[in-house]
C-alpha positions in Angstrom: -87.6 40.2 -133.1 -83.8 42.0 -132.7 -83.1 45.1 -134.8 -79.7 44.7 -136.7 -77.0 46.7 -135.8 -76.1 49.7 -138.0 -72.7 50.2 -139.4 -71.8 53.1 -136.5 -72.8 51.2 -134.0 -70.8 47.8 -135.4 -67.7 50.8 -134.6 -68.9 52.0 -132.2 -68.6 48.7 -130.1 -65.5 48.3 -131.5 -64.2 51.4 -130.2 -65.4 50.9 -126.9 -63.6 47.1 -126.7 -60.5 46.7 -124.3 -57.6 45.8 -126.3 -55.7 42.4 -125.7 -52.4 42.9 -123.6 -49.2 42.6 -125.1 -48.1 39.1 -126.0 -45.1 37.6 -124.4 -42.9 36.9 -127.8 -41.4 33.0 -128.2 -38.9 32.6 -126.2 -36.8 30.2 -128.4 -36.2 30.0 -132.7 -38.7 26.0 -132.2 -41.9 27.7 -130.1 -41.4 31.1 -132.4 -42.1 28.3 -135.1 -45.3 26.6 -132.9 -46.9 30.2 -132.7 -46.4 30.7 -136.1 -48.9 27.6 -137.0 -51.5 29.4 -135.1 -50.8 27.7 -131.9 -49.6 28.4 -128.4 -47.0 27.0 -127.2 -45.9 26.6 -123.4 -43.3 25.0 -121.8 -43.6 22.8 -119.1 -41.6 22.1 -115.4 -38.1 19.8 -116.4 -38.1 16.7 -114.8 -34.6 16.0 -114.0 -32.4 14.3 -111.5 -30.8 17.7 -110.6 -31.7 21.2 -109.7 -31.5 24.0 -112.1 -28.4 25.8 -110.3 -26.3 22.1 -110.0 -22.9 22.5 -110.8 -22.3 22.8 -114.8 -19.2 20.5 -115.1 -21.1 18.0 -113.3 -23.9 18.1 -115.6 -21.2 18.3 -118.7 -20.2 15.3 -117.1 -23.8 13.4 -116.9 -24.5 14.4 -120.5 -21.4 12.5 -121.7 -22.3 9.4 -119.5 -25.9 9.1 -120.5 -24.3 8.2 -124.3 -23.9 4.7 -123.1 -26.9 2.7 -123.4 -26.5 0.9 -119.9 -25.9 4.1 -117.5 -29.6 4.8 -119.6 -30.8 1.5 -118.2 -28.7 2.2 -114.8 -30.7 5.1 -113.9 -34.0 4.5 -115.1 -33.8 1.8 -112.8 -32.4 4.1 -110.0 -35.5 6.8 -110.9 -38.0 4.2 -110.0 -36.8 3.0 -106.9 -37.9 6.4 -105.0 -36.9 5.2 -101.2 -33.2 4.5 -102.2 -32.1 1.2 -104.1 -28.8 -0.8 -104.5 -26.4 -1.2 -107.8 -28.2 -4.5 -108.2 -31.8 -3.8 -108.5 -30.9 -0.5 -110.3 -29.9 -2.4 -113.4 -29.6 -6.6 -114.2 -27.7 -5.9 -117.5 -24.1 -4.8 -116.2 -22.0 -7.2 -114.2 -22.4 -5.5 -110.1 -19.2 -3.8 -109.7 -20.3 -2.3 -113.2 -23.7 -1.2 -111.2 -21.6 0.2 -108.1 -19.7 2.1 -110.1 -22.5 3.8 -112.1 -23.9 4.5 -108.8 -20.3 6.0 -107.1 -20.6 8.4 -110.8 -23.8 9.7 -109.4 -22.5 10.4 -106.1 -19.2 12.0 -107.2 -22.0 14.2 -109.6 -23.7 15.1 -106.5 -26.8 13.6 -107.8 -27.1 10.7 -105.2 -26.0 10.0 -101.9 -24.6 6.4 -99.9 -27.1 4.7 -97.5 -26.4 2.0 -95.0 -26.0 -1.8 -96.5 -24.3 -0.4 -99.8 -27.4 1.1 -101.0 -28.0 5.1 -102.7 -30.9 6.9 -102.7 -31.3 9.8 -105.3 -31.0 13.3 -104.3 -33.8 15.6 -106.6 -35.4 12.4 -107.9 -37.7 12.6 -110.5 -41.2 11.6 -111.5 -40.0 9.6 -114.5 -36.6 8.8 -117.0 -38.7 10.1 -119.7 -37.9 13.6 -119.3 -34.0 13.5 -118.5 -34.3 11.5 -122.3 -35.7 14.1 -123.6 -33.5 16.8 -122.0 -30.5 14.6 -122.9 -31.5 14.4 -126.4 -31.9 17.9 -127.2 -28.6 18.6 -125.7 -26.9 16.4 -128.2 -28.7 17.5 -131.0 -27.6 21.3 -129.7 -24.5 20.3 -129.8 -23.6 17.6 -132.8 -26.0 20.1 -135.3 -26.1 23.4 -133.8 -30.1 23.3 -133.3 -32.0 25.3 -130.9 -34.1 23.0 -128.6 -37.2 23.7 -126.2 -38.3 20.4 -124.4 -41.0 19.6 -122.9 -44.0 21.8 -125.0 -47.9 22.0 -124.1 -48.7 23.2 -128.1 -51.7 24.2 -127.3 -53.3 22.5 -130.6 -57.0 21.5 -130.1 -58.2 17.8 -129.2 -54.3 16.8 -129.6 -53.8 16.2 -126.1 -49.4 15.5 -125.0 -45.9 17.4 -124.9 -43.8 18.1 -127.9 -41.0 15.9 -126.1 -38.5 17.6 -127.8 -39.1 20.7 -130.4 -36.0 22.1 -132.8 -35.4 24.1 -135.4 -32.3 24.7 -137.6 -32.3 25.9 -141.1 -35.9 27.3 -141.2 -36.7 23.7 -140.6 -38.8 22.6 -137.3 -38.2 18.9 -136.6 -40.6 17.0 -133.6 -39.3 14.2 -131.4 -41.6 12.1 -129.3 -39.6 10.6 -127.6 -40.1 6.9 -125.6 -37.9 5.7 -122.7 -39.8 2.4 -121.8 -39.0 -0.5 -124.2 -41.4 -1.5 -127.2 -43.4 -4.0 -125.7 -45.2 -1.1 -123.1 -46.0 1.3 -126.0 -49.4 1.3 -126.7 -51.3 1.3 -130.5 -52.9 5.0 -128.6 -49.2 6.5 -128.1 -49.1 5.5 -131.4 -51.6 7.1 -132.7 -51.5 10.4 -131.0 -48.0 10.6 -132.3 -49.6 11.1 -136.2 -51.9 12.6 -134.7 -49.5 15.6 -132.8 -47.8 15.7 -136.2 -50.7 16.3 -138.1 -51.6 19.0 -135.6 -48.5 20.9 -135.3 -46.8 19.7 -139.0 -43.2 20.1 -138.5 -40.8 19.4 -141.3 -39.4 16.2 -139.9 -40.8 13.9 -136.9 -39.4 11.2 -135.0 -40.6 8.5 -133.2 -37.9 7.4 -130.7 -37.6 4.5 -128.8 -34.5 3.7 -126.7 -34.1 0.5 -127.0 -31.9 -1.8 -128.6 -34.5 -5.1 -129.6 -36.2 -4.6 -132.6 -38.6 -2.2 -134.1 -39.9 -4.3 -136.4 -41.9 -6.9 -134.3 -44.0 -4.4 -132.9 -43.5 -0.3 -133.3 -43.8 -0.5 -136.6 -46.5 -3.4 -137.1 -48.1 -0.7 -134.7 -47.7 2.4 -137.0 -48.6 0.4 -140.6 -52.2 -0.1 -138.7 -52.3 3.4 -137.8 -51.5 4.3 -141.2 -54.3 2.1 -142.5 -57.6 3.1 -140.2 -56.6 6.5 -141.6 -56.2 5.6 -145.4 -52.3 6.8 -145.3 -49.3 5.4 -146.6 -48.3 1.7 -146.7 -45.4 0.0 -145.6 -42.9 1.1 -143.6 -39.5 1.2 -145.5 -36.2 0.2 -143.8 -33.5 2.7 -143.9 -30.8 1.3 -141.8 -30.7 -0.3 -138.5 -33.7 0.0 -137.2 -34.5 3.2 -138.9 -37.8 3.3 -140.6 -39.2 5.3 -142.7 -43.2 5.9 -142.4 -43.2 8.3 -144.9 -41.2 11.0 -146.9 -40.4 12.8 -143.2 -41.9 11.5 -140.2 -39.7 8.2 -139.0 -39.5 5.8 -136.4 -35.7 5.1 -134.5 -34.6 3.1 -132.3 -31.0 2.8 -130.1 -29.3 -0.1 -131.9 -25.1 0.9 -131.6 -26.2 4.4 -131.0 -29.0 6.3 -130.7 -28.2 9.7 -131.4 -26.5 8.9 -134.5 -29.7 7.4 -135.6 -31.4 10.3 -134.7 -28.8 12.9 -136.1 -29.2 10.5 -139.8 -32.6 10.4 -139.6 -32.5 14.4 -139.4 -30.8 13.6 -142.0 -32.9 11.9 -144.5 -36.2 14.2 -143.4 -33.7 17.5 -144.1 -32.3 16.0 -147.8 -35.7 14.8 -148.6 -37.4 18.6 -148.3 -34.5 19.8 -150.8 -35.4 20.1 -155.0 -34.8 16.9 -157.2 -31.2 17.6 -158.5 -30.4 18.7 -161.2 
């Protein structure tokens, strides 16, 4: 049987150990708040339809255009067609003339090039529209609510996969947004469960499950949340706040794009922050 080390031996061994290297401080307050929660956040590479050095004026114009639901649908369709697209192939939800104007707008922004036979090609094609949607929402939160934001963050939470799409900090509160660019029919029960597990691991003050769709969430998304909560012994039925914005609990919300996506997100955040305040006298 091996003899137990003496106190002197333990102290000597600890004294010989190499100290850990310097820890780089987080680059933003949202990442710092994740670090304070015992996590190891790491930003992922941006997946956007323009290069980092792209003209800031054009980027600002893209932010403005993305406020229109029809343009988001168009850009999502254009990204799906890596070998080029006609305006009609990118979207079927607007007239041909308007779709062509959207394609020409991308050309004017330096993000697309015209091809033969009325086709176009993105010059810096991302893998999916998801990264663009996350980036745009982060820009809007920075502008409208003066939040400090970060996107595409690997949380480092043990046993919890997937990125934190958007994290934001304001008033000493941590906000987390899971952002879905696909319509409800493509959102799965597993994705809802993963979101709730990330919320449990990260413990944000306010969390939003954001679906960029004008379709009703009550038909599929809300029942999936209720099923996930029932399986985990959680809260009861979701509560509609306004339009298609639902409260999962006092600090977790499900939001869609009916009427205005950013307005719905901001109103849900306001609801969550107010719920954190002490009761009025």
